[in-house]
TIVO-2410 file (N, C-alpha, C; in nm, 3 decimals):
# residues 118
REC num residu      c1      c2      c3 atome chaine
REC   1      K   0.081  -0.120   0.000     N      A
REC   1      K   0.000   0.000   0.000    CA      A
REC   1      K   0.086   0.126   0.000     C      A
REC   2      F   0.196   0.126   0.073     N      A
REC   2      F   0.280   0.245   0.083    CA      A
REC   2      F   0.417   0.224   0.020     C      A
REC   3      G   0.429   0.123  -0.065     N      A
REC   3      G   0.557   0.086  -0.124    CA      A
REC   3      G   0.625   0.199  -0.200     C      A
REC   4      K   0.552   0.266  -0.288     N      A
REC   4      K   0.612   0.375  -0.366    CA      A
REC   4      K   0.661   0.486  -0.276     C      A
REC   5      E   0.580   0.521  -0.178     N      A
REC   5      E   0.617   0.628  -0.084    CA      A
REC   5      E   0.741   0.588  -0.003     C      A
REC   6      A   0.744   0.467   0.046     N      A
REC   6      A   0.859   0.420   0.125    CA      A
REC   6      A   0.986   0.419   0.041     C      A
REC   7      R   0.975   0.373  -0.082     N      A
REC   7      R   1.092   0.369  -0.171    CA      A
REC   7      R   1.142   0.510  -0.201     C      A
REC   8      A   1.050   0.605  -0.219     N      A
REC   8      A   1.089   0.743  -0.246    CA      A
REC   8      A   1.159   0.805  -0.125     C      A
REC   9      K   1.112   0.773  -0.005     N      A
REC   9      K   1.169   0.831   0.118    CA      A
REC   9      K   1.298   0.764   0.161     C      A
REC  10      F   1.301   0.629   0.152     N      A
REC  10      F   1.410   0.554   0.214    CA      A
REC  10      F   1.500   0.480   0.116     C      A
REC  11      G   1.458   0.472  -0.010     N      A
REC  11      G   1.538   0.406  -0.112    CA      A
REC  11      G   1.504   0.259  -0.127     C      A
REC  12      D   1.531   0.209  -0.247     N      A
REC  12      D   1.500   0.070  -0.279    CA      A
REC  12      D   1.573  -0.028  -0.189     C      A
REC  13      E   1.700  -0.002  -0.162     N      A
REC  13      E   1.780  -0.097  -0.083    CA      A
REC  13      E   1.722  -0.115   0.057     C      A
REC  14      S   1.684  -0.006   0.122     N      A
REC  14      S   1.628  -0.015   0.257    CA      A
REC  14      S   1.496  -0.091   0.258     C      A
REC  15      V   1.411  -0.061   0.162     N      A
REC  15      V   1.280  -0.127   0.156    CA      A
REC  15      V   1.297  -0.274   0.122     C      A
REC  16      D   1.384  -0.303   0.024     N      A
REC  16      D   1.408  -0.443  -0.013    CA      A
REC  16      D   1.466  -0.522   0.103     C      A
REC  17      S   1.557  -0.461   0.176     N      A
REC  17      S   1.619  -0.528   0.291    CA      A
REC  17      S   1.515  -0.559   0.399     C      A
REC  18      A   1.430  -0.461   0.430     N      A
REC  18      A   1.326  -0.482   0.532    CA      A
REC  18      A   1.227  -0.590   0.487     C      A
REC  19      N   1.189  -0.585   0.361     N      A
REC  19      N   1.096  -0.686   0.309    CA      A
REC  19      N   1.159  -0.825   0.315     C      A
REC  20      A   1.287  -0.835   0.279     N      A
REC  20      A   1.356  -0.964   0.281    CA      A
REC  20      A   1.363  -1.020   0.423     C      A
REC  21      K   1.391  -0.931   0.520     N      A
REC  21      K   1.398  -0.977   0.660    CA      A
REC  21      K   1.263  -1.032   0.704     C      A
REC  22      L   1.157  -0.962   0.671     N      A
REC  22      L   1.024  -1.006   0.711    CA      A
REC  22      L   0.984  -1.135   0.641     C      A
REC  23      M   1.006  -1.142   0.511     N      A
REC  23      M   0.967  -1.260   0.434    CA      A
REC  23      M   1.052  -1.382   0.469     C      A
REC  24      G   1.173  -1.359   0.517     N      A
REC  24      G   1.262  -1.469   0.550    CA      A
REC  24      G   1.250  -1.517   0.694     C      A
REC  25      M   1.159  -1.458   0.771     N      A
REC  25      M   1.145  -1.497   0.911    CA      A
REC  25      M   1.086  -1.636   0.923     C      A
REC  26      S   1.141  -1.710   1.016     N      A
REC  26      S   1.081  -1.838   1.051    CA      A
REC  26      S   0.953  -1.812   1.130     C      A
REC  27      K   0.873  -1.915   1.147     N      A
REC  27      K   0.752  -1.901   1.228    CA      A
REC  27      K   0.787  -1.861   1.370     C      A
REC  28      E   0.898  -1.916   1.420     N      A
REC  28      E   0.942  -1.886   1.557    CA      A
REC  28      E   0.984  -1.739   1.569     C      A
REC  29      K   1.056  -1.690   1.469     N      A
REC  29      K   1.102  -1.550   1.471    CA      A
REC  29      K   0.982  -1.456   1.460     C      A
REC  30      Y   0.885  -1.492   1.376     N      A
REC  30      Y   0.765  -1.410   1.362    CA      A
REC  30      Y   0.685  -1.409   1.493     C      A
REC  31      A   0.678  -1.522   1.560     N      A
REC  31      A   0.610  -1.528   1.690    CA      A
REC  31      A   0.682  -1.438   1.790     C      A
REC  32      E   0.815  -1.436   1.784     N      A
REC  32      E   0.893  -1.347   1.872    CA      A
REC  32      E   0.861  -1.201   1.840     C      A
REC  33      L   0.851  -1.168   1.711     N      A
REC  33      L   0.815  -1.032   1.670    CA      A
REC  33      L   0.680  -0.993   1.728     C      A
REC  34      E   0.583  -1.081   1.719     N      A
REC  34      E   0.450  -1.053   1.774    CA      A
REC  34      E   0.456  -1.033   1.925     C      A
REC  35      M   0.536  -1.115   1.994     N      A
REC  35      M   0.551  -1.103   2.139    CA      A
REC  35      M   0.613  -0.968   2.175     C      A
REC  36      V   0.719  -0.930   2.103     N      A
REC  36      V   0.785  -0.801   2.128    CA      A
REC  36      V   0.689  -0.686   2.101     C      A
REC  37      T   0.611  -0.696   1.994     N      A
REC  37      T   0.513  -0.592   1.961    CA      A
REC  37      T   0.413  -0.576   2.075     C      A
REC  38      N   0.358  -0.685   2.123     N      A
REC  38      N   0.260  -0.679   2.232    CA      A
REC  38      N   0.321  -0.625   2.360     C      A
REC  39      E   0.441  -0.670   2.393     N      A
REC  39      E   0.509  -0.623   2.514    CA      A
REC  39      E   0.541  -0.474   2.503     C      A
REC  40      F   0.585  -0.431   2.385     N      A
REC  40      F   0.614  -0.289   2.362    CA      A
REC  40      F   0.488  -0.205   2.382     C      A
REC  41      N   0.378  -0.245   2.317     N      A
REC  41      N   0.254  -0.167   2.329    CA      A
REC  41      N   0.207  -0.158   2.474     C      A
REC  42      K   0.214  -0.268   2.545     N      A
REC  42      K   0.172  -0.270   2.687    CA      A
REC  42      K   0.263  -0.181   2.771     C      A
REC  43      T   0.393  -0.194   2.752     N      A
REC  43      T   0.489  -0.116   2.830    CA      A
REC  43      T   0.478   0.032   2.798     C      A
REC  44      L   0.460   0.064   2.670     N      A
REC  44      L   0.446   0.205   2.630    CA      A
REC  44      L   0.322   0.266   2.694     C      A
REC  45      K   0.212   0.193   2.694     N      A
REC  45      K   0.089   0.247   2.755    CA      A
REC  45      K   0.109   0.270   2.905     C      A
REC  46      E   0.169   0.174   2.973     N      A
REC  46      E   0.195   0.190   3.116    CA      A
REC  46      E   0.286   0.310   3.143     C      A
REC  47      A   0.390   0.325   3.061     N      A
REC  47      A   0.482   0.437   3.077    CA      A
REC  47      A   0.411   0.570   3.052     C      A
REC  48      Y   0.330   0.574   2.948     N      A
REC  48      Y   0.256   0.695   2.915    CA      A
REC  48      Y   0.166   0.735   3.032     C      A
REC  49      E   0.100   0.637   3.090     N      A
REC  49      E   0.009   0.664   3.203    CA      A
REC  49      E   0.085   0.719   3.324     C      A
REC  50      Q   0.213   0.682   3.338     N      A
REC  50      Q   0.296   0.738   3.445    CA      A
REC  50      Q   0.335   0.883   3.414     C      A
REC  51      G   0.346   0.915   3.285     N      A
REC  51      G   0.367   1.053   3.244    CA      A
REC  51      G   0.510   1.102   3.237     C      A
REC  52      D   0.608   1.017   3.259     N      A
REC  52      D   0.748   1.062   3.260    CA      A
REC  52      D   0.828   0.987   3.154     C      A
REC  53      P   0.868   1.057   3.045     N      A
REC  53      P   0.943   0.989   2.940    CA      A
REC  53      P   1.082   0.942   2.983     C      A
REC  54      A   1.128   0.988   3.098     N      A
REC  54      A   1.258   0.944   3.150    CA      A
REC  54      A   1.244   0.827   3.248     C      A
REC  55      S   1.122   0.786   3.277     N      A
REC  55      S   1.100   0.680   3.375    CA      A
REC  55      S   1.159   0.548   3.328     C      A
REC  56      E   1.176   0.457   3.423     N      A
REC  56      E   1.228   0.325   3.392    CA      A
REC  56      E   1.139   0.252   3.292     C      A
REC  57      S   1.007   0.263   3.310     N      A
REC  57      S   0.916   0.194   3.218    CA      A
REC  57      S   0.920   0.257   3.078     C      A
REC  58      A   0.934   0.389   3.070     N      A
REC  58      A   0.944   0.454   2.939    CA      A
REC  58      A   1.072   0.413   2.868     C      A
REC  59      Q   1.179   0.404   2.942     N      A
REC  59      Q   1.306   0.364   2.882    CA      A
REC  59      Q   1.304   0.216   2.843     C      A
REC  60      R   1.230   0.135   2.916     N      A
REC  60      R   1.210  -0.006   2.879    CA      A
REC  60      R   1.130  -0.013   2.748     C      A
REC  61      A   1.030   0.073   2.734     N      A
REC  61      A   0.953   0.079   2.610    CA      A
REC  61      A   1.044   0.115   2.493     C      A
REC  62      C   1.137   0.206   2.515     N      A
REC  62      C   1.232   0.245   2.409    CA      A
REC  62      C   1.321   0.128   2.371     C      A
REC  63      E   1.365   0.052   2.468     N      A
REC  63      E   1.447  -0.067   2.440    CA      A
REC  63      E   1.367  -0.169   2.360     C      A
REC  64      L   1.242  -0.187   2.395     N      A
REC  64      L   1.156  -0.279   2.320    CA      A
REC  64      L   1.130  -0.226   2.178     C      A
REC  65      H   1.115  -0.096   2.165     N      A
REC  65      H   1.096  -0.037   2.033    CA      A
REC  65      H   1.220  -0.059   1.947     C      A
REC  66      K   1.336  -0.041   2.006     N      A
REC  66      K   1.462  -0.068   1.935    CA      A
REC  66      K   1.465  -0.214   1.889     C      A
REC  67      K   1.430  -0.304   1.979     N      A
REC  67      K   1.429  -0.447   1.945    CA      A
REC  67      K   1.332  -0.473   1.831     C      A
REC  68      W   1.215  -0.409   1.835     N      A
REC  68      W   1.115  -0.423   1.731    CA      A
REC  68      W   1.170  -0.372   1.597     C      A
REC  69      L   1.232  -0.255   1.599     N      A
REC  69      L   1.289  -0.199   1.476    CA      A
REC  69      L   1.391  -0.293   1.414     C      A
REC  70      C   1.470  -0.358   1.497     N      A
REC  70      C   1.577  -0.445   1.449    CA      A
REC  70      C   1.524  -0.571   1.380     C      A
REC  71      F   1.395  -0.600   1.396     N      A
REC  71      F   1.335  -0.709   1.319    CA      A
REC  71      F   1.329  -0.672   1.171     C      A
REC  72      F   1.331  -0.541   1.141     N      A
REC  72      F   1.313  -0.492   1.005    CA      A
REC  72      F   1.437  -0.423   0.949     C      A
REC  73      W   1.510  -0.355   1.034     N      A
REC  73      W   1.624  -0.276   0.988    CA      A
REC  73      W   1.749  -0.360   0.973     C      A
REC  74      K   1.828  -0.326   0.873     N      A
REC  74      K   1.957  -0.391   0.852    CA      A
REC  74      K   2.055  -0.348   0.960     C      A
REC  75      D   2.057  -0.218   0.988     N      A
REC  75      D   2.146  -0.161   1.090    CA      A
REC  75      D   2.067  -0.065   1.177     C      A
REC  76      Y   2.100  -0.062   1.304     N      A
REC  76      Y   2.039   0.030   1.399    CA      A
REC  76      Y   2.131   0.149   1.421     C      A
REC  77      S   2.074   0.267   1.431     N      A
REC  77      S   2.148   0.384   1.476    CA      A
REC  77      S   2.057   0.469   1.562     C      A
REC  78      K   2.116   0.537   1.656     N      A
REC  78      K   2.038   0.625   1.743    CA      A
REC  78      K   1.970   0.735   1.662     C      A
REC  79      E   2.042   0.788   1.563     N      A
REC  79      E   1.986   0.895   1.480    CA      A
REC  79      E   1.861   0.848   1.406     C      A
REC  80      A   1.867   0.727   1.351     N      A
REC  80      A   1.752   0.673   1.280    CA      A
REC  80      A   1.636   0.645   1.376     C      A
REC  81      H   1.668   0.600   1.497     N      A
REC  81      H   1.565   0.573   1.597    CA      A
REC  81      H   1.492   0.703   1.632     C      A
REC  82      I   1.569   0.807   1.655     N      A
REC  82      I   1.509   0.938   1.682    CA      A
REC  82      I   1.426   0.983   1.562     C      A
REC  83      G   1.481   0.967   1.443     N      A
REC  83      G   1.413   1.010   1.322    CA      A
REC  83      G   1.280   0.940   1.298     C      A
REC  84      V   1.277   0.810   1.324     N      A
REC  84      V   1.153   0.736   1.299    CA      A
REC  84      V   1.046   0.777   1.401     C      A
REC  85      T   1.085   0.804   1.524     N      A
REC  85      T   0.983   0.847   1.621    CA      A
REC  85      T   0.938   0.990   1.593     C      A
REC  86      Q   1.025   1.073   1.536     N      A
REC  86      Q   0.981   1.207   1.493    CA      A
REC  86      Q   0.880   1.193   1.379     C      A
REC  87      M   0.904   1.097   1.291     N      A
REC  87      M   0.810   1.071   1.182    CA      A
REC  87      M   0.674   1.029   1.238     C      A
REC  88      Y   0.674   0.953   1.348     N      A
REC  88      Y   0.548   0.913   1.411    CA      A
REC  88      Y   0.466   1.035   1.452     C      A
REC  89      V   0.536   1.142   1.491     N      A
REC  89      V   0.468   1.265   1.532    CA      A
REC  89      V   0.428   1.347   1.409     C      A
REC  90      N   0.515   1.353   1.309     N      A
REC  90      N   0.491   1.438   1.192    CA      A
REC  90      N   0.387   1.383   1.096     C      A
REC  91      D   0.378   1.251   1.086     N      A
REC  91      D   0.287   1.189   0.989    CA      A
REC  91      D   0.161   1.144   1.061     C      A
REC  92      P   0.047   1.204   1.026     N      A
REC  92      P  -0.077   1.172   1.099    CA      A
REC  92      P  -0.117   1.025   1.095     C      A
REC  93      R  -0.072   0.951   0.994     N      A
REC  93      R  -0.105   0.807   0.988    CA      A
REC  93      R  -0.036   0.733   1.102     C      A
REC  94      F   0.089   0.768   1.130     N      A
REC  94      F   0.161   0.705   1.242    CA      A
REC  94      F   0.108   0.757   1.375     C      A
REC  95      T   0.083   0.887   1.381     N      A
REC  95      T   0.030   0.945   1.505    CA      A
REC  95      T  -0.100   0.875   1.543     C      A
REC  96      E  -0.186   0.854   1.446     N      A
REC  96      E  -0.314   0.787   1.472    CA      A
REC  96      E  -0.291   0.646   1.527     C      A
REC  97      Y  -0.196   0.573   1.469     N      A
REC  97      Y  -0.168   0.438   1.516    CA      A
REC  97      Y  -0.123   0.439   1.663     C      A
REC  98      Y  -0.026   0.522   1.695     N      A
REC  98      Y   0.026   0.524   1.832    CA      A
REC  98      Y  -0.073   0.587   1.930     C      A
REC  99      D  -0.149   0.684   1.884     N      A
REC  99      D  -0.246   0.746   1.973    CA      A
REC  99      D  -0.366   0.656   2.002     C      A
REC 100      K  -0.378   0.543   1.931     N      A
REC 100      K  -0.478   0.443   1.968    CA      A
REC 100      K  -0.435   0.370   2.096     C      A
REC 101      I  -0.305   0.364   2.121     N      A
REC 101      I  -0.255   0.307   2.246    CA      A
REC 101      I  -0.297   0.398   2.360     C      A
REC 102      A  -0.277   0.528   2.340     N      A
REC 102      A  -0.321   0.632   2.433    CA      A
REC 102      A  -0.304   0.766   2.362     C      A
REC 103      P  -0.400   0.856   2.373     N      A
REC 103      P  -0.386   0.987   2.308    CA      A
REC 103      P  -0.260   1.059   2.355     C      A
REC 104      G  -0.178   1.101   2.259     N      A
REC 104      G  -0.051   1.167   2.293    CA      A
REC 104      G   0.067   1.073   2.299     C      A
REC 105      C   0.044   0.945   2.272     N      A
REC 105      C   0.147   0.842   2.286    CA      A
REC 105      C   0.260   0.858   2.185     C      A
REC 106      A   0.230   0.904   2.065     N      A
REC 106      A   0.335   0.921   1.963    CA      A
REC 106      A   0.437   1.025   2.011     C      A
REC 107      T   0.388   1.135   2.062     N      A
REC 107      T   0.478   1.240   2.113    CA      A
REC 107      T   0.554   1.191   2.235     C      A
REC 108      F   0.487   1.120   2.323     N      A
REC 108      F   0.552   1.065   2.442    CA      A
REC 108      F   0.665   0.970   2.402     C      A
REC 109      L   0.641   0.883   2.305     N      A
REC 109      L   0.745   0.790   2.260    CA      A
REC 109      L   0.862   0.866   2.202     C      A
REC 110      R   0.835   0.965   2.119     N      A
REC 110      R   0.943   1.046   2.062    CA      A
REC 110      R   1.027   1.110   2.172     C      A
REC 111      D   0.962   1.166   2.272     N      A
REC 111      D   1.034   1.230   2.382    CA      A
REC 111      D   1.116   1.128   2.460     C      A
REC 112      A   1.059   1.012   2.484     N      A
REC 112      A   1.131   0.905   2.557    CA      A
REC 112      A   1.253   0.859   2.478     C      A
REC 113      V   1.237   0.842   2.347     N      A
REC 113      V   1.348   0.797   2.262    CA      A
REC 113      V   1.459   0.902   2.259     C      A
REC 114      M   1.423   1.028   2.261     N      A
REC 114      M   1.525   1.134   2.266    CA      A
REC 114      M   1.612   1.115   2.391     C      A
REC 115      I   1.552   1.081   2.502     N      A
REC 115      I   1.626   1.057   2.626    CA      A
REC 115      I   1.706   0.927   2.615     C      A
REC 116      Y   1.643   0.824   2.565     N      A
REC 116      Y   1.706   0.693   2.550    CA      A
REC 116      Y   1.832   0.700   2.464     C      A
REC 117      C   1.828   0.779   2.362     N      A
REC 117      C   1.939   0.785   2.266    CA      A
REC 117      C   2.050   0.883   2.304     C      A
REC 118      K   2.037   0.951   2.414     N      A
REC 118      K   2.143   1.042   2.458    CA      A
REC 118      K   2.262   0.967   2.509     C      A
***
């Protein structure tokens, strides 16, 4: 659905690499991805409800988000982690997704990741 847009923003190599990682996952690895996704969403909501992006639970959510990203990304960098969470705030499609966890959650995650990546 968003292939052309992703390729324009991130390049063919990045998109192809992410697609290959996902398509090459074993059932066990995909189950792990689902587990990490659920744990991340739960932890992020709990952290958001506490209200402190520097809290232990918020920083745990950032670690889980990093782990989740690494299921798709070839290489991890702090700059890219910060950039993707800024995109969650800037792009209403991502904001809507994260704000279903809790209203304001996209901004909270971005703020927490800024602290995490320092």
